[in-house]
N, C-alpha and C positions, 0 to 999 in steps of 0.2 A: 132447068126449071124455067118457067115463063116463056116457053117456046110454044108456038101456035098449036102444034099437035099434042104437046104434053099437058097443057093446063087450060082447057076451055073454061070460061066463066059463064054466068047465066045468059049472057048475050051471045055466046058462041065464040068469043075471042079468047085470047090468052093473057091479056094485060092484067096487072094487078088492079084490084078495085080500090085499094087504099094505099097511098104512098105517104110515109112520114119522111119528109125531106131533110136534107143535111142540116138545115138551119132550125129544125124543130126539136124541142124537148117536150116529151109527153110524160106526165106523171099521173099514176093511177092505174085503174084496171081498163085494159083495152080488149074489146071483144069484137070479132068480125066473123061473118059467114063466108067471106070471099077471100081472094088472094091478096096478100099483104107484102109490100116492099118497105123495108126500113133502111133509111140512109142516115137518120138522126139518132137521137137518144130516147130510150124508153125506160122508165123506172116504175116498177109496180108489178103488174102481171100482164101477160100478152097471150091471147087465145084466138085462134082462127080455125074454122072447120075445114079450111082449104089449105093452100100452100103459102109458105113464108120464105122470103128471101131477105137476108141481112147483108147489107152492103159492106164493103171493105172498111170504111171509116165509121160505120155505125157502132153504137155501144148500147147494149141492153143489160139492165140490172133488174131482172124480173124472171119469174118462173114462166116458161114458155110451153104452150100446147099447140100443135099443128098437125095436119095430116101428113105433109111432106115439108122438108125444109132444106134450103141451101144457105150455109153460113160462111161469110167471108170476113166478118168483123168480130167483135168481142161480145160474148154472152157470159154474164155472171148471174147464175141461177140454174135451176134444174130444167132440163129439156125433156119433154115427152112428145115424141114424134110417132104418129100412128103407123106410118109405112116406111118412108125412106128419108134418111138424113145424110146430106152431103156436106163435107167440110172442105172448103177450098184452102189453098196453101197459107193464106193470111188469117185463117180462123183461129180464135183463142176462146176455149170454153173452160169455165170455172164452175163446176157443178155436176150433179149426176145426170146421166143421159140414159133414156129408155127409148129404143127404136127397134123395128123389125130388121131393117137393112141399113148398114152404115158404110159410107164410102169416104175414105180419108185420103186427101192429097198430101204429098210430102211437104212438111213444113207446118201443118196444122197441129195445134196442141190441145190436149184434153187433160184437165186436172179434176178428177172426180171418178165416181163409179160408173161403169158402163154395163147396161143390161140389154142384151140383144135377143132377137128371135121371137117366136110365138110365146104367149104366156101359157 
């Protein structure tokens, strides 16, 4: 994800439009129309109409909605990913997951229900 050919944004680039840095803790409802990169902490709810990347040291305690997602950190909450969810080896999920396509690297953990495919 976040590769030039894979994720164009409104300006034609691939970079995330919003970055929550490692030193940032966000509490509340977060809504974005663009690509989002989380390296810090998010508590509440997180929704983007585009793509989400959760860094290895990031921690999310929220229900998450995204078009596509790559998770390397910890998510405690339900994930609803419209198309493709990719879990890197350091990913830790605690909650229910709904997605069309799931890619799980060796070492990733999921503790919750998993619903895949078309509705």
